[in-house]
C-alpha positions as a LaTeX table, in Angstrom:
\begin{tabular}{lrrr}
\hline
Residue & $x$ (\AA) & $y$ (\AA) & $z$ (\AA) \\
\hline
Met1 & 0.07 & 0.13 & 0.26 \\
Thr2 & 1.11 & 3.84 & $-1.49$ \\
Val3 & 1.12 & 6.03 & 1.55 \\
Thr4 & 1.12 & 9.41 & 0.45 \\
Ser5 & 2.07 & 12.71 & 2.78 \\
Asp6 & 0.92 & 16.01 & 2.66 \\
Val7 & 4.16 & 17.27 & 3.08 \\
Val8 & 5.22 & 16.60 & $-0.06$ \\
Ser9 & 2.73 & 18.71 & $-2.27$ \\
Arg10 & 2.47 & 21.69 & 0.13 \\
Pro11 & 4.98 & 25.01 & $-0.54$ \\
Thr12 & 7.97 & 25.44 & 1.88 \\
Ser13 & 8.32 & 28.91 & 3.66 \\
Arg14 & 10.43 & 30.03 & 1.38 \\
Ala15 & 9.07 & 29.18 & $-1.46$ \\
Val16 & 5.55 & 31.35 & $-0.24$ \\
Val17 & 8.32 & 33.68 & 0.60 \\
Arg18 & 9.59 & 34.27 & $-2.78$ \\
Asp19 & 6.39 & 33.71 & $-4.50$ \\
Tyr20 & 5.66 & 36.80 & $-2.54$ \\
Val21 & 8.60 & 38.43 & $-2.59$ \\
Leu22 & 8.30 & 38.37 & $-7.19$ \\
Leu23 & 5.46 & 39.41 & $-7.19$ \\
Thr24 & 6.67 & 42.76 & $-6.35$ \\
Lys25 & 9.07 & 42.53 & $-8.98$ \\
Pro26 & 12.35 & 43.67 & $-7.43$ \\
Arg27 & 14.46 & 44.08 & $-10.20$ \\
Ile28 & 12.40 & 46.95 & $-11.84$ \\
Ile29 & 12.24 & 48.51 & $-7.82$ \\
Glu30 & 15.80 & 47.97 & $-8.13$ \\
Leu31 & 16.19 & 50.49 & $-11.13$ \\
Leu32 & 14.00 & 52.49 & $-9.36$ \\
Leu33 & 16.90 & 53.36 & $-6.56$ \\
Val34 & 19.16 & 54.31 & $-9.48$ \\
Thr35 & 17.88 & 56.98 & $-9.67$ \\
Thr36 & 16.11 & 58.10 & $-5.83$ \\
Ile37 & 18.57 & 57.58 & $-4.08$ \\
Pro38 & 21.70 & 60.39 & $-6.48$ \\
Val39 & 18.99 & 62.27 & $-7.02$ \\
Met40 & 19.12 & 62.70 & $-3.08$ \\
Phe41 & 22.53 & 63.76 & $-3.08$ \\
Ala42 & 21.89 & 66.33 & $-6.02$ \\
Ala43 & 19.30 & 68.24 & $-3.54$ \\
Ala44 & 20.85 & 68.44 & $-1.12$ \\
Gly45 & 24.29 & 69.49 & $-1.99$ \\
Gly46 & 26.09 & 66.22 & $-0.66$ \\
Trp47 & 25.59 & 63.82 & 2.07 \\
Val48 & 21.89 & 63.40 & 3.17 \\
Ser49 & 21.65 & 61.86 & 6.76 \\
Leu50 & 21.28 & 58.06 & 6.82 \\
Gly51 & 17.50 & 58.50 & 8.77 \\
Leu52 & 16.61 & 59.98 & 5.95 \\
Leu53 & 18.05 & 58.60 & 3.04 \\
Leu54 & 17.02 & 54.66 & 4.75 \\
Ser55 & 13.63 & 55.95 & 5.25 \\
Thr56 & 13.26 & 57.92 & 1.70 \\
Val57 & 14.34 & 54.70 & $-0.53$ \\
Ala58 & 12.06 & 52.14 & 2.32 \\
Gly59 & 8.94 & 53.73 & 1.38 \\
Gly60 & 9.86 & 53.92 & $-2.25$ \\
Thr61 & 10.01 & 50.55 & $-2.20$ \\
Leu62 & 7.00 & 49.96 & $-0.56$ \\
Ala63 & 5.29 & 51.69 & $-2.75$ \\
Ala64 & 6.97 & 50.46 & $-5.83$ \\
Ala65 & 6.47 & 46.76 & $-4.06$ \\
Ser66 & 2.65 & 47.93 & $-3.87$ \\
Ala67 & 2.04 & 48.63 & $-7.15$ \\
Asn68 & 3.97 & 46.09 & $-8.42$ \\
Val69 & 1.80 & 43.27 & $-6.74$ \\
Phe70 & $-1.54$ & 45.40 & $-7.80$ \\
Asn71 & $-0.44$ & 44.68 & $-11.45$ \\
Cys72 & 0.04 & 41.39 & $-10.74$ \\
Val73 & $-3.31$ & 41.03 & $-9.54$ \\
Leu74 & $-5.11$ & 43.06 & $-12.20$ \\
Asp75 & $-2.96$ & 41.46 & $-15.08$ \\
Arg76 & $-2.60$ & 37.45 & $-13.90$ \\
Asp77 & $-4.51$ & 36.25 & $-16.75$ \\
Ile78 & $-2.25$ & 38.01 & $-19.46$ \\
Asp79 & 1.12 & 36.81 & $-17.03$ \\
Ala80 & $-0.38$ & 33.41 & $-17.36$ \\
Ala81 & $-0.36$ & 33.61 & $-20.93$ \\
Met82 & 2.82 & 35.00 & $-21.18$ \\
Arg83 & 6.35 & 32.16 & $-20.64$ \\
Arg84 & 8.31 & 34.98 & $-19.13$ \\
Thr85 & 5.94 & 35.74 & $-16.25$ \\
Ala86 & 4.04 & 32.69 & $-16.02$ \\
His87 & 5.70 & 31.86 & $-13.38$ \\
Arg88 & 4.66 & 34.35 & $-11.00$ \\
Gly89 & 2.33 & 33.16 & $-8.07$ \\
Thr90 & $-1.15$ & 34.76 & $-8.80$ \\
Ala91 & $-0.93$ & 33.81 & $-12.20$ \\
Thr92 & $-0.53$ & 29.61 & $-10.97$ \\
Gly93 & $-2.99$ & 30.45 & $-8.45$ \\
Val94 & $-0.10$ & 29.63 & $-5.20$ \\
Ile95 & $-1.12$ & 33.08 & $-4.55$ \\
Gly96 & $-4.93$ & 33.93 & $-4.20$ \\
Val97 & $-6.87$ & 37.13 & $-5.13$ \\
Ser98 & $-7.54$ & 38.22 & $-1.68$ \\
Gln99 & $-3.94$ & 37.29 & $-0.27$ \\
Ala100 & $-2.22$ & 39.14 & $-3.20$ \\
Ile101 & $-4.89$ & 42.17 & $-2.76$ \\
Ala102 & $-4.27$ & 41.94 & 1.03 \\
Phe103 & $-0.06$ & 42.08 & 0.53 \\
Gly104 & $-0.25$ & 44.80 & $-1.81$ \\
Thr105 & $-2.72$ & 47.26 & 0.36 \\
Ala106 & $-0.20$ & 46.79 & 3.36 \\
Leu107 & 2.45 & 48.03 & 1.14 \\
Gly108 & 1.11 & 50.73 & $-0.28$ \\
Val109 & $-0.27$ & 51.86 & 3.45 \\
Gly110 & 3.20 & 51.34 & 5.48 \\
Ser111 & 4.87 & 52.96 & 2.48 \\
Ile112 & 2.62 & 56.19 & 2.65 \\
Ala113 & 2.40 & 55.97 & 6.00 \\
Leu114 & 6.54 & 55.77 & 6.65 \\
Leu115 & 7.21 & 58.79 & 4.50 \\
Gly116 & 4.45 & 60.63 & 5.73 \\
Leu117 & 5.74 & 60.50 & 9.03 \\
Phe118 & 9.57 & 60.37 & 8.75 \\
Val119 & 10.30 & 62.36 & 5.84 \\
Asn120 & 7.89 & 64.42 & 4.71 \\
Trp121 & 4.08 & 64.55 & 3.95 \\
Leu122 & 4.56 & 65.31 & 0.23 \\
Ser123 & 6.93 & 62.65 & $-0.66$ \\
Ala124 & 3.68 & 60.42 & 0.48 \\
Ala125 & 1.41 & 62.08 & $-1.51$ \\
Leu126 & 4.08 & 61.66 & $-4.21$ \\
Ala127 & 4.24 & 57.71 & $-3.48$ \\
Cys128 & 0.11 & 57.82 & $-3.81$ \\
Ala129 & 0.25 & 59.27 & $-6.49$ \\
Ala130 & 2.75 & 56.88 & $-8.00$ \\
Ile131 & 0.85 & 53.59 & $-7.05$ \\
Val132 & $-2.36$ & 55.16 & $-8.25$ \\
Ala133 & $-0.57$ & 55.78 & $-11.97$ \\
Tyr134 & 1.41 & 52.47 & $-12.25$ \\
Val135 & $-2.30$ & 50.63 & $-11.08$ \\
Gly136 & $-4.99$ & 52.93 & $-12.46$ \\
Gly137 & $-3.17$ & 54.85 & $-15.23$ \\
Tyr138 & $-0.96$ & 52.12 & $-17.13$ \\
Thr139 & $-2.41$ & 48.48 & $-15.82$ \\
Val140 & $-6.33$ & 49.98 & $-15.42$ \\
Leu141 & $-7.02$ & 52.04 & $-18.56$ \\
Leu142 & $-3.77$ & 52.04 & $-21.23$ \\
Lys143 & $-2.03$ & 48.39 & $-21.54$ \\
Arg144 & $-4.70$ & 46.92 & $-23.02$ \\
Arg145 & $-6.35$ & 49.62 & $-25.20$ \\
Thr146 & $-3.20$ & 51.08 & $-26.99$ \\
Ser147 & 0.11 & 50.81 & $-28.22$ \\
Ser148 & 1.20 & 53.68 & $-26.51$ \\
Asn149 & 0.45 & 52.40 & $-23.18$ \\
Ile150 & 4.00 & 52.07 & $-22.24$ \\
Val151 & 4.38 & 56.04 & $-23.12$ \\
Trp152 & 1.86 & 57.76 & $-20.80$ \\
Gly153 & 2.50 & 54.60 & $-18.13$ \\
Gly154 & 5.85 & 55.34 & $-17.77$ \\
Leu155 & 4.86 & 58.14 & $-16.00$ \\
Ala156 & 4.72 & 56.44 & $-12.90$ \\
Gly157 & 8.33 & 54.87 & $-12.62$ \\
Cys158 & 9.33 & 58.86 & $-12.83$ \\
Phe159 & 7.54 & 59.43 & $-9.70$ \\
Pro160 & 11.26 & 58.23 & $-7.73$ \\
Val161 & 12.74 & 61.40 & $-8.99$ \\
Leu162 & 10.34 & 63.32 & $-7.30$ \\
Ile163 & 9.64 & 61.69 & $-4.66$ \\
Gly164 & 13.81 & 61.63 & $-3.76$ \\
Trp165 & 13.64 & 65.61 & $-4.56$ \\
Ala166 & 10.78 & 66.34 & $-2.41$ \\
Ala167 & 11.99 & 64.05 & 0.34 \\
Val168 & 15.57 & 66.59 & 0.77 \\
Thr169 & 14.25 & 69.86 & $-0.09$ \\
Gly170 & 9.96 & 69.65 & 1.03 \\
Arg171 & 9.53 & 70.68 & $-2.99$ \\
Val172 & 9.26 & 69.85 & $-6.65$ \\
Ser173 & 11.94 & 71.93 & $-8.58$ \\
Met174 & 12.23 & 72.80 & $-12.50$ \\
Ala175 & 15.70 & 70.66 & $-12.31$ \\
Ser176 & 13.92 & 67.65 & $-10.79$ \\
Leu177 & 10.77 & 68.59 & $-13.38$ \\
Ala178 & 13.37 & 67.48 & $-15.60$ \\
Leu179 & 15.44 & 64.47 & $-14.20$ \\
Phe180 & 11.36 & 63.04 & $-14.28$ \\
Leu181 & 11.38 & 63.77 & $-18.02$ \\
Val182 & 14.51 & 61.89 & $-18.55$ \\
Val183 & 13.28 & 58.33 & $-17.41$ \\
Phe184 & 9.63 & 59.60 & $-19.28$ \\
Phe185 & 11.49 & 60.05 & $-23.04$ \\
Trp186 & 14.00 & 57.21 & $-21.52$ \\
Thr187 & 11.11 & 54.43 & $-21.18$ \\
Pro188 & 10.13 & 53.61 & $-24.74$ \\
Pro189 & 13.36 & 52.98 & $-26.22$ \\
His190 & 14.15 & 50.72 & $-22.91$ \\
Tyr191 & 10.68 & 48.70 & $-22.94$ \\
Trp192 & 9.99 & 48.76 & $-26.28$ \\
Pro193 & 13.26 & 46.83 & $-27.48$ \\
Leu194 & 12.28 & 44.43 & $-24.98$ \\
Ser195 & 8.50 & 43.53 & $-26.43$ \\
Met196 & 10.56 & 43.22 & $-29.47$ \\
Lys197 & 12.10 & 40.49 & $-28.53$ \\
Phe198 & 9.06 & 38.67 & $-26.89$ \\
Ala199 & 6.39 & 39.67 & $-28.89$ \\
Asp200 & 4.94 & 36.40 & $-29.73$ \\
Asp201 & 4.33 & 36.65 & $-25.88$ \\
Tyr202 & 2.63 & 39.74 & $-26.16$ \\
Asn203 & 0.17 & 39.19 & $-29.14$ \\
Ala204 & $-1.03$ & 35.57 & $-27.86$ \\
Ala205 & $-1.61$ & 37.54 & $-23.68$ \\
Gly206 & $-3.99$ & 40.46 & $-26.01$ \\
Val207 & $-1.33$ & 42.89 & $-25.09$ \\
Pro208 & $-1.10$ & 45.80 & $-27.71$ \\
Met209 & 2.73 & 46.50 & $-27.15$ \\
Leu210 & 4.39 & 48.84 & $-29.39$ \\
Gly211 & 6.94 & 46.33 & $-30.69$ \\
Ala212 & 4.59 & 43.56 & $-30.75$ \\
Val213 & 2.09 & 45.03 & $-33.14$ \\
Ala214 & 4.29 & 47.49 & $-35.20$ \\
Ser215 & 7.16 & 46.91 & $-38.14$ \\
Ala216 & 10.23 & 46.42 & $-36.51$ \\
Pro217 & 11.84 & 49.65 & $-38.78$ \\
Thr218 & 8.91 & 51.66 & $-37.15$ \\
Val219 & 9.36 & 50.30 & $-33.55$ \\
Ala220 & 13.22 & 51.32 & $-34.05$ \\
Asn221 & 12.25 & 54.70 & $-35.50$ \\
Ala222 & 10.14 & 55.71 & $-33.07$ \\
Val223 & 12.86 & 54.16 & $-30.22$ \\
Ile224 & 15.83 & 57.14 & $-32.65$ \\
Arg225 & 13.19 & 59.87 & $-31.34$ \\
Tyr226 & 12.74 & 59.07 & $-27.90$ \\
Ala227 & 16.67 & 58.41 & $-27.70$ \\
Trp228 & 17.32 & 61.70 & $-28.74$ \\
Ala229 & 14.37 & 63.20 & $-26.74$ \\
Thr230 & 16.50 & 61.31 & $-23.17$ \\
Val231 & 20.04 & 63.21 & $-24.43$ \\
Gly232 & 18.32 & 66.04 & $-24.34$ \\
Thr233 & 16.07 & 66.42 & $-21.48$ \\
Ser234 & 19.00 & 65.19 & $-19.76$ \\
Leu235 & 21.17 & 68.01 & $-20.40$ \\
Val236 & 18.79 & 70.28 & $-20.27$ \\
Tyr237 & 19.06 & 69.41 & $-16.83$ \\
Ala238 & 22.35 & 70.77 & $-16.40$ \\
Pro239 & 21.34 & 74.45 & $-16.28$ \\
Leu240 & 18.99 & 74.10 & $-14.44$ \\
Ala241 & 21.04 & 72.73 & $-11.46$ \\
Gly242 & 23.90 & 73.96 & $-11.49$ \\
Ala243 & 25.77 & 71.28 & $-13.19$ \\
Gly244 & 29.19 & 70.73 & $-13.46$ \\
Ile245 & 31.99 & 69.48 & $-15.81$ \\
Val246 & 31.81 & 65.46 & $-14.26$ \\
Tyr247 & 28.02 & 65.54 & $-15.04$ \\
Trp248 & 28.27 & 67.50 & $-18.80$ \\
Ser249 & 30.89 & 64.87 & $-20.35$ \\
Ser250 & 29.09 & 61.86 & $-18.54$ \\
Ala251 & 25.87 & 62.83 & $-19.89$ \\
Ser252 & 27.07 & 63.61 & $-22.82$ \\
Met253 & 29.14 & 60.29 & $-23.91$ \\
Ala254 & 26.41 & 57.96 & $-22.31$ \\
Gly255 & 24.31 & 60.38 & $-24.31$ \\
Gly256 & 26.09 & 59.66 & $-27.47$ \\
Trp257 & 26.51 & 56.01 & $-26.84$ \\
Phe258 & 22.40 & 55.61 & $-26.26$ \\
Ile259 & 21.94 & 57.35 & $-29.53$ \\
Phe260 & 24.14 & 55.11 & $-31.27$ \\
Glu261 & 22.98 & 52.18 & $-30.13$ \\
Ala262 & 18.92 & 53.09 & $-31.17$ \\
Tyr263 & 21.09 & 53.73 & $-34.83$ \\
Arg264 & 22.48 & 50.25 & $-34.32$ \\
Leu265 & 18.86 & 48.64 & $-33.63$ \\
Arg266 & 17.79 & 49.76 & $-36.98$ \\
Ala267 & 20.50 & 48.89 & $-38.53$ \\
Arg268 & 21.18 & 45.67 & $-37.71$ \\
Ile269 & 16.86 & 45.28 & $-37.57$ \\
Glu270 & 17.25 & 41.80 & $-38.71$ \\
Asp271 & 19.19 & 40.61 & $-35.86$ \\
Ala272 & 17.55 & 38.97 & $-33.23$ \\
Ser273 & 20.30 & 40.08 & $-30.23$ \\
Ser274 & 19.79 & 43.50 & $-31.39$ \\
Pro275 & 16.93 & 44.45 & $-29.37$ \\
Met276 & 17.64 & 42.75 & $-25.96$ \\
Arg277 & 21.38 & 44.55 & $-26.70$ \\
Leu278 & 19.21 & 48.02 & $-26.85$ \\
Phe279 & 17.17 & 46.60 & $-23.92$ \\
His280 & 20.15 & 45.80 & $-21.52$ \\
Phe281 & 22.53 & 49.34 & $-22.49$ \\
Ser282 & 19.33 & 50.89 & $-22.19$ \\
Ile283 & 19.74 & 50.56 & $-18.52$ \\
Thr284 & 23.73 & 50.77 & $-18.41$ \\
Tyr285 & 22.66 & 54.53 & $-19.75$ \\
Leu286 & 20.58 & 55.80 & $-17.20$ \\
Thr287 & 22.49 & 54.48 & $-13.85$ \\
Leu288 & 25.61 & 55.92 & $-15.67$ \\
Val289 & 23.55 & 59.40 & $-15.89$ \\
Phe290 & 21.91 & 59.09 & $-12.49$ \\
Leu291 & 25.11 & 58.13 & $-11.30$ \\
Ala292 & 26.77 & 61.98 & $-12.53$ \\
Val293 & 24.05 & 63.31 & $-11.16$ \\
Gly294 & 24.61 & 62.65 & $-7.35$ \\
Val295 & 28.54 & 62.92 & $-7.99$ \\
Asp296 & 28.40 & 65.90 & $-9.14$ \\
Ala297 & 26.88 & 67.28 & $-6.20$ \\
Phe298 & 30.28 & 65.82 & $-4.19$ \\
Val299 & 32.45 & 67.35 & $-6.71$ \\
Arg300 & 30.79 & 71.03 & $-6.84$ \\
\hline
\end{tabular}
């Protein structure tokens, strides 16, 4: 006689924690922190207190995590249809809808409370706006309806810049708005190459990402336009913030390389590796620019 055990099929605590963490999309959060921390140094003109830095980073992380969890809940049917996201707990059913909603709500409330009580209420309001923009604007209204979804949906990813600046100064400045626009214009040429690579997945899920529904030359030309806009806006930041040679040189060289890679995508549009080359380099570009934002503040 064969004896079966419930223990065999029951997920371990580590697996449960991993499934919940994956709903927060940690890699996206890492990228958001790349923009937040240097901006805080720039706003302060140097070091900021460790307590303020940790509170802002923690609050911003919780806000982004909350928005990502709600995105996974609302898009669980899409995630299940795509190989790249089919493993997410809400897509497999390992994590129930009510459980995920409770998790996302706790993260969101924790974010606003942490920022409001330990940073300032402007940064808390901006974090709340970021959650609403990503969940309501992108996930609910745009993602399934228009190929321009990531253009306007990308607004949510720009808020960490404003949160970091507001955390230090208690306000939003023209310089911070310039950096906000850098991330805004950068998002499409970062994400469209990914949607080109996984066009079959997006089409199977019925998501009209530009890279999946438009011709490759059309997407490449759009990437080039937004790459130019990104680099141009990054240079506008310099006079607004009184940036020095470190920022000017870094933004110019990294920007030239970014534009070159955008044109390279169009020139080698038949090369299957080209979209992912630009996708990965776009992350390097954003990291270099914001690293220069922070370092320049110390040099000046």
